[in-house]
C-alpha positions in Angstrom: -37.1 -12.8 -1.9 -36.0 -14.5 -5.1 -32.3 -14.6 -5.6 -32.0 -16.1 -9.1 -28.6 -17.5 -10.1 -26.4 -15.4 -8.0 -25.5 -17.0 -4.6 -27.9 -15.9 -2.0 -25.3 -14.6 0.4 -23.9 -12.3 -2.3 -27.4 -10.9 -3.0 -27.9 -10.2 0.7 -24.5 -8.7 1.0 -25.2 -6.5 -2.0 -28.4 -5.2 -0.6 -26.8 -4.4 2.8 -23.9 -2.8 1.0 -26.3 -0.5 -0.9 -27.9 0.6 2.3 -24.4 1.4 3.7 -23.4 3.4 0.6 -26.6 5.3 0.4 -26.7 6.2 4.1 -29.6 4.0 5.1 -27.2 2.3 7.4 -24.9 5.2 8.5 -21.5 4.9 10.1 -21.5 3.5 13.7 -25.0 1.9 13.1 -25.3 -1.6 14.3 -25.7 -4.1 11.4 -28.8 -6.2 11.6 -28.2 -9.3 13.6 -27.9 -12.7 12.0 -31.4 -13.6 13.1 -32.8 -10.3 11.7 -31.0 -10.9 8.3 -32.4 -14.4 8.2 -36.0 -13.3 8.8 -35.9 -10.2 6.6 -34.4 -12.0 3.6 -35.8 -15.4 4.1 -32.4 -17.1 4.1 -30.6 -19.6 6.3 -28.3 -18.8 9.2 -25.4 -19.9 7.0 -26.3 -17.4 4.3 -26.8 -14.6 6.8 -23.4 -15.4 8.3 -21.6 -15.5 4.9 -23.2 -12.2 3.9 -21.8 -10.5 7.1 -18.4 -12.0 6.3 -18.4 -10.4 2.9 -19.1 -7.0 4.3 -16.3 -7.5 6.9 -13.9 -8.6 4.2 -14.7 -5.5 2.2 -14.0 -3.3 5.2 -17.5 -1.9 5.3 -18.3 -3.2 8.8 -16.3 -4.2 11.9 -17.0 -6.5 14.8 -16.8 -5.1 18.3 -16.2 -7.7 21.0 -19.4 -8.4 23.0 -21.4 -5.7 21.2 -22.0 -6.8 17.6 -21.1 -5.7 14.1 -21.1 -2.0 13.2 -20.9 0.1 10.0 -17.4 1.6 9.7 -16.7 5.2 9.1 -15.8 5.5 5.3 -12.8 7.7 4.9 -12.7 10.2 2.0 -9.9 8.9 -0.3 -6.9 11.2 -0.4 -4.4 11.4 -3.2 -0.9 10.0 -3.5 0.7 11.9 -6.3 3.4 10.2 -8.4 5.4 11.7 -11.2 8.5 9.5 -11.7 12.0 10.5 -10.5 13.0 14.1 -10.0 16.6 14.4 -11.3 17.6 17.5 -9.4 16.8 19.2 -6.1 17.7 16.3 -3.8 14.3 14.7 -3.3 13.8 13.2 0.2 12.4 9.7 0.6 8.9 11.2 1.3 9.0 13.4 -1.7 10.3 10.5 -3.8 7.2 8.6 -2.9 4.7 11.4 -2.7 5.1 14.2 -5.3 2.3 16.4 -4.0 4.3 19.4 -2.7 1.5 20.5 -0.5 1.9 17.5 1.8 4.5 17.6 4.6 5.3 14.1 5.6 7.7 12.3 7.9 9.2 8.9 7.7 10.9 6.2 9.8 13.4 3.8 8.3 15.7 0.9 9.1 18.3 -0.7 6.8 20.0 -4.1 6.9 22.1 -6.2 4.6 20.5 -9.4 3.4 20.5 -11.8 0.5 18.4 -11.2 -2.7 15.5 -13.7 -3.0 14.3 -14.9 -6.4 11.9 -12.0 -7.0 14.3 -9.2 -5.9 17.2 -10.9 -7.8 15.2 -10.8 -11.0 14.1 -7.2 -10.6 17.7 -6.1 -9.8 19.3 -8.4 -12.5 21.6 -10.0 -9.9 22.0 -13.6 -8.8 19.9 -15.1 -6.2 21.7 -14.9 -2.9 23.7 -11.8 -3.9 24.0 -9.2 -1.1 21.6 -6.3 -1.1 20.8 -3.4 1.2 17.2 -3.6 2.3 15.5 -0.5 3.7 12.1 -0.4 5.2 10.1 2.9 5.5 6.9 3.9 7.2 5.6 7.2 5.9 3.2 9.5 7.8 1.2 12.5 6.8 0.0 14.6 9.7 1.1 11.8 12.0 -1.2 9.3 10.2 0.5 6.2 8.7 -0.1 6.5 4.9 2.5 4.4 3.1 5.0 1.6 3.5 8.0 1.1 1.3 10.7 -1.7 1.2 13.6 -1.0 -1.1 16.6 -3.1 -2.2 19.9 -1.9 -3.7 22.7 -4.2 -4.9 25.7 -3.9 -2.7 27.9 -4.8 -5.7 27.0 -1.2 -6.7 26.8 0.8 -3.5 28.9 -1.4 -1.1 31.9 0.4 0.4 30.7 3.8 -0.8 29.5 6.8 1.1 25.9 6.0 0.0 25.7 2.4 1.0 23.2 3.3 3.8 20.3 5.2 2.2 19.5 7.2 5.4 23.1 7.8 6.7 26.2 9.5 5.5 26.6 12.8 3.6 23.7 12.1 1.3 21.5 10.2 3.8 17.8 10.8 3.1 18.4 12.5 -0.3 16.7 10.0 -2.5 18.0 7.5 -5.0 18.8 9.9 -7.9 21.0 12.2 -5.8 22.7 9.3 -4.0 23.5 7.4 -7.2 24.8 10.5 -8.9 27.3 10.9 -6.0 29.0 7.6 -7.1 28.8 8.5 -10.8 25.7 6.4 -11.5 23.2 8.5 -13.5 19.6 7.4 -13.1 17.8 8.0 -16.4 14.6 5.9 -16.2 12.1 4.6 -13.7 9.3 2.1 -14.1 6.3 1.4 -11.9 3.9 -1.5 -12.0 0.7 -1.0 -10.0 -1.4 -3.8 -8.6 -3.7 -4.7 -5.6 -3.9 -7.5 -3.1 -5.2 -8.2 0.4 -2.9 -6.5 2.9 -0.5 -8.7 4.9 -1.2 -8.8 8.7 1.9 -6.8 9.5 1.2 -4.2 6.8 -2.3 -3.6 8.0 -1.1 -3.3 11.6 1.4 -0.7 10.6 -1.1 1.2 8.4 -4.0 1.0 10.7 -6.2 -1.3 8.6 -8.3 -4.3 9.5 -7.9 -7.9 8.2 -9.2 -8.2 4.7 -8.4 -4.7 3.6 -7.0 -4.3 0.1 -3.7 -2.5 -0.4 -2.3 -0.9 -3.6 1.2 -2.1 -4.4 3.6 -0.1 -6.6 6.6 -2.0 -7.8 9.2 0.6 -8.7 12.6 0.2 -10.2 15.2 2.8 -11.0 17.6 2.3 -14.0 20.9 3.7 -15.1 21.8 3.0 -18.7 19.5 -0.1 -18.6 20.9 -1.4 -15.3 18.5 -1.7 -12.3 20.1 0.2 -9.4 17.2 0.2 -6.9 13.8 -1.6 -6.7 11.0 -1.1 -4.1 7.6 -2.2 -3.1 5.4 0.7 -2.1 2.3 -0.3 -0.2 -0.7 2.1 0.2 -4.1 1.4 1.9 -6.6 1.4 -0.9 -9.6 2.5 1.3 -7.9 5.8 2.2 -5.8 6.7 -0.8 -5.9 6.9 -4.6 -2.7 6.9 -6.7 -2.5 9.8 -9.2 0.1 9.9 -11.9 1.5 13.1 -13.5 3.4 12.2 -16.6 5.2 14.7 -18.8 4.3 14.8 -22.5 7.4 14.5 -24.7 
């Protein structure tokens, strides 16, 4: 086989990927062994090994101890609907992150006071080291982990108020907009920046992914009269979900 200018291992990985996508190598099928790849494509052991590594990094195959490497089941991507903040109705944390009203999700959370690091301080327009309330969420749909969120709120704003703890008190679990309104802070804008990166080990463990899987990261910040009042990182497994935005036309 002639491989031209593209590295041989990428060409081998590309051909195997095509077979996985078109069903020639269906889910749960054992991937050809390293020796078989070497013979079929006329490449070295090193090239065969690197091609298999590419497919594993892409999440297309998985290794099973003592058994070999197998094609993974490819989930049908589901939708995570986002539509900005909802100024009335008391949006729950799940509804705040997932605007699709047909979904009925649950969440787990924990909050703790900490110091703002450089990135969080910049996003909240506070000084590095200022005290913030950090809340971590794990969201589930039908019992399946679907989303992580870590939020930060400046304690200079919420400290010593009934809404200091996002999930406790009279407005616990009611979402940022309602909670801020209770202390006369009117949220009037929200921004979201969307990117992607390899998932961290602890993220993939919580979300049920495998090493090398890519996650979608939504950096969200709520503002009141130009002042950041909450910022969050929302982490979504890219192999199982797509982010869909519903934006009003003004």
